[in-house]
C-alpha positions in Angstrom: 21.3 15.2 24.6 21.5 12.8 27.6 19.5 15.2 29.8 16.6 15.1 27.3 16.7 11.3 27.3 16.6 11.2 31.1 13.7 13.7 31.2 11.9 11.5 28.6 12.2 8.4 30.7 11.3 10.2 34.0 8.2 11.5 32.3 7.0 8.0 31.6 7.4 6.8 35.2 6.2 10.0 36.7 3.0 10.1 34.7 2.3 6.4 35.3 2.5 7.1 39.0 0.3 10.1 38.6 -2.3 8.1 36.7 -2.4 5.4 39.3 -3.0 8.1 42.0 -5.7 9.7 39.9 -7.7 6.5 39.6 -7.2 5.2 43.1 -7.5 8.4 45.1 -10.5 10.5 44.1 -10.3 14.2 45.1 -11.5 17.6 44.0 -8.3 18.1 42.1 -8.5 14.7 40.4 -9.0 15.1 36.6 -9.9 11.5 36.0 -13.0 11.6 38.2 -14.0 15.0 37.0 -14.1 13.6 33.5 -16.1 10.6 34.7 -18.5 12.8 36.6 -19.0 15.4 33.9 -19.6 12.6 31.3 -22.2 10.8 33.5 -24.0 14.2 34.2 -24.1 15.0 30.5 -25.3 11.5 29.6 -28.0 11.7 32.3 -29.3 15.0 30.8 -29.3 13.5 27.4 -31.5 10.6 28.7 -33.9 12.8 30.5 -34.1 15.8 28.0 -33.1 14.4 24.6 -33.2 16.9 21.7 -33.3 14.2 19.0 -35.9 11.9 20.6 -35.5 9.1 18.0 -31.8 8.8 18.8 -30.9 5.9 21.1 -29.7 6.4 24.6 -26.7 4.3 23.5 -26.3 6.0 20.1 -24.2 4.9 17.2 -20.5 4.6 18.2 -21.2 5.6 21.8 -18.8 3.1 23.3 -16.0 3.9 20.7 -16.3 7.6 21.6 -16.1 6.6 25.3 -12.8 4.8 24.5 -11.6 7.8 22.6 -12.1 9.9 25.7 -9.9 7.8 27.8 -7.4 7.0 25.1 -6.7 10.7 24.3 -6.6 11.8 27.9 -4.8 8.9 29.5 -3.6 6.0 27.3 -2.0 8.2 24.7 -0.5 10.4 27.4 1.0 7.4 29.1 2.4 6.1 25.8 4.4 9.2 25.3 2.7 12.6 24.9 3.7 13.8 28.3 7.3 12.7 27.8 7.5 14.3 24.3 5.9 17.5 25.7 8.4 17.8 28.6 11.3 17.3 26.2 9.9 19.9 23.8 9.5 22.5 26.5 13.0 21.8 27.9 14.6 22.0 24.4 12.6 25.1 23.5 13.8 26.9 26.7 17.3 25.8 26.0 17.0 27.2 22.5 15.9 30.6 23.9 18.8 30.5 26.3 21.2 30.6 23.3 19.9 34.1 22.7 20.1 35.1 26.3 16.3 34.8 26.8 15.6 33.1 30.2 11.8 32.9 29.7 8.9 34.0 27.5 6.9 35.8 30.2 5.7 39.1 28.7 2.9 39.7 31.1 3.2 38.1 34.5 -0.2 37.4 35.8 0.9 35.7 39.1 0.0 38.8 41.1 -3.4 39.3 39.5 -6.7 38.5 41.3 -7.6 34.8 40.8 -10.8 35.5 38.9 -9.1 37.9 36.4 -6.3 35.4 35.8 -8.7 32.6 35.0 -10.8 34.8 32.7 -7.7 35.9 30.7 -6.4 32.4 30.4 -9.8 31.1 29.3 -10.2 33.8 26.6 -6.7 33.6 25.3 -6.6 29.8 25.2 -10.0 29.7 23.4 -9.0 32.3 20.8 -5.8 30.3 20.1 -7.8 27.1 19.8 -10.4 28.8 17.5 -7.5 29.7 15.1 -6.0 26.2 15.3 -9.5 24.7 14.6 -9.7 26.8 11.4 -6.3 25.5 10.4 -7.5 21.9 10.8 -10.2 22.6 8.2 -8.2 24.7 5.8 -4.8 22.8 5.7 -5.3 19.6 3.7 -3.0 17.4 5.7 -4.4 18.6 9.0 -7.9 18.0 7.7 -7.1 14.3 7.1 -6.5 14.0 10.9 -9.5 16.1 11.8 -11.8 13.9 9.8 -11.8 11.5 12.7 -13.7 14.0 14.8 -16.1 14.7 11.9 -16.8 11.0 11.3 -19.5 11.3 14.0 -22.9 10.5 12.5 -25.0 10.7 15.6 -24.1 13.5 18.0 -23.7 13.0 21.8 -21.5 14.3 24.6 -18.8 11.7 24.1 -18.3 12.9 20.5 -16.5 15.9 22.0 -13.4 13.8 22.6 -13.4 11.7 19.5 -10.4 13.0 17.7 -7.1 11.8 16.4 -4.2 11.9 18.9 -2.2 14.1 16.4 -4.6 17.0 17.2 -3.3 17.0 20.8 0.2 17.5 19.5 -0.9 20.3 17.1 -3.1 22.1 19.7 -0.6 21.9 22.6 2.4 22.8 20.5 0.8 26.0 19.1 -0.7 26.9 22.5 2.5 26.6 24.4 4.1 29.9 23.4 1.2 32.3 23.9 0.2 30.8 27.3 3.8 30.7 28.4 4.1 34.4 27.6 1.4 35.1 30.1 3.1 33.1 32.8 0.4 30.5 33.3 1.2 27.3 35.2 -0.5 23.8 35.3 -2.4 24.6 38.5 -4.0 27.6 36.8 -4.9 25.6 33.7 -6.6 22.8 35.6 -9.7 24.8 36.6 -10.0 26.4 33.1 -9.6 23.0 31.5 -12.4 21.4 33.6 -14.7 24.3 32.6 -13.9 23.9 28.9 -14.5 20.1 29.1 -17.9 20.7 30.6 -18.8 23.2 27.8 -17.4 20.9 25.2 -19.5 18.0 26.4 -22.6 20.2 26.3 -21.8 21.5 22.8 -21.7 18.0 21.4 -24.6 16.7 23.5 -28.1 15.6 22.4 -29.6 18.6 24.3 -31.7 21.5 23.0 -29.6 24.5 24.3 -28.9 27.8 22.5 -28.3 30.1 25.6 -30.7 32.8 24.4 -28.9 36.2 24.2 -25.7 34.6 25.4 -25.5 32.7 22.1 -23.3 35.5 20.9 -20.8 34.7 23.6 -21.0 30.9 24.3 -21.1 28.0 21.9 -24.0 25.6 22.2 -25.2 22.2 20.8 -27.8 24.1 18.6 -25.0 26.1 17.0 -22.2 23.5 17.0 -24.4 20.9 15.2 -24.0 23.0 12.1 -20.2 22.7 12.4 -20.7 19.0 11.9 -23.2 19.3 9.1 -22.3 17.1 6.1 -23.1 19.8 3.6 -22.3 23.5 4.0 -22.3 24.9 0.5 -21.9 28.5 1.7 -18.8 27.6 3.8 -16.7 25.0 2.0 -14.0 25.1 4.7 -16.6 24.9 7.6 -18.2 27.3 10.0 -18.8 27.7 13.8 -15.2 27.0 14.8 -15.6 28.1 18.4 -14.8 25.6 21.0 -16.2 27.3 24.1 -16.9 30.8 22.9 -19.0 31.7 19.8 -17.9 35.3 19.9 -15.0 34.7 17.5 -17.2 33.3 14.8 -19.5 36.3 15.1 -16.6 38.7 15.0 -14.8 37.1 12.1 -17.9 36.2 10.1 -17.5 32.4 10.3 -20.9 31.8 11.9 -23.6 29.6 10.2 -26.9 29.0 12.0 -29.7 29.2 9.4 -32.3 27.2 11.3 -32.7 24.3 13.8 -30.1 21.7 13.0 -31.8 19.0 15.0 -32.1 16.6 12.1 -29.3 17.8 9.9 -27.2 15.0 8.3 -23.7 14.9 9.9 -20.3 14.0 8.5 -18.3 15.0 5.4 -18.2 14.1 1.7 -16.9 10.5 1.4 -17.7 9.5 4.9 -19.2 6.3 3.6 -15.7 5.0 2.8 -14.2 6.3 6.1 -13.1 3.5 8.5 -15.6 2.6 11.2 -13.2 1.1 13.7 -10.7 2.8 16.0 -7.5 1.4 14.5 -8.7 2.2 11.0 -9.5 5.7 11.9 -6.2 6.6 13.7 -4.1 5.0 10.9 -6.3 6.5 8.1 -4.4 9.9 7.7 -1.1 7.9 7.2 -2.5 5.5 4.7 -2.4 6.0 0.9 -6.0 5.1 0.3 -8.0 8.2 1.2 -11.4 9.0 -0.2 
């Protein structure tokens, strides 16, 4: 047990040092500045080419969504997510060791060409995330956490990262085993993650993009807006669950794109009673007063 506690404490100090380096020493492998750069690029495109022209440049909840971005990717991680994740991974590997299993690698991709390794990781990770996203809508207690993301009433790029911190725990926990079985490491994941952040920003942006024939492969703001529609009578548990790829929704018949959703009303039933402030939203799922 003591080794887990030591790992927990080292994770705090190690990530704090890493965060300081990220902010103070910009580089091509620096996630902090990639996030800033992608966000500014998406915002600039929204300003120059707005889809909903009556929506303000600084839309409703813009600054709160900006805070969510940095809270979920930095503050929450510093508070303890990295430490918890490291302990979980160590404990899980120790558990496998009881049965004589040294690792989960079923398909070692280390020797594959770089491009094929990234494509496989991107597709597998997106499929796992698509299934997790469906669970967030279909399992009642998970939906209470996911409501934070669906509380967006005016769509913009920063809405991409407005979500409850518990979603990080759910996603990363359920992703751990399938990605570990393919032998992927953090260096591999960095490039894929930056790509998915860029697509996610675009999918939530105030931009008129549908990708033409590629709409059957990639998600888009024109498609994803319907995922956030307040009323979907034909899909009571939601539709368009794809994060980066739309292909899963087409394959498993969870797509809904009846017309232009430019002016569709966003949210969910009871959103009028949902907290409007950050503290209220992250404590909402744990409260007893739910609408």
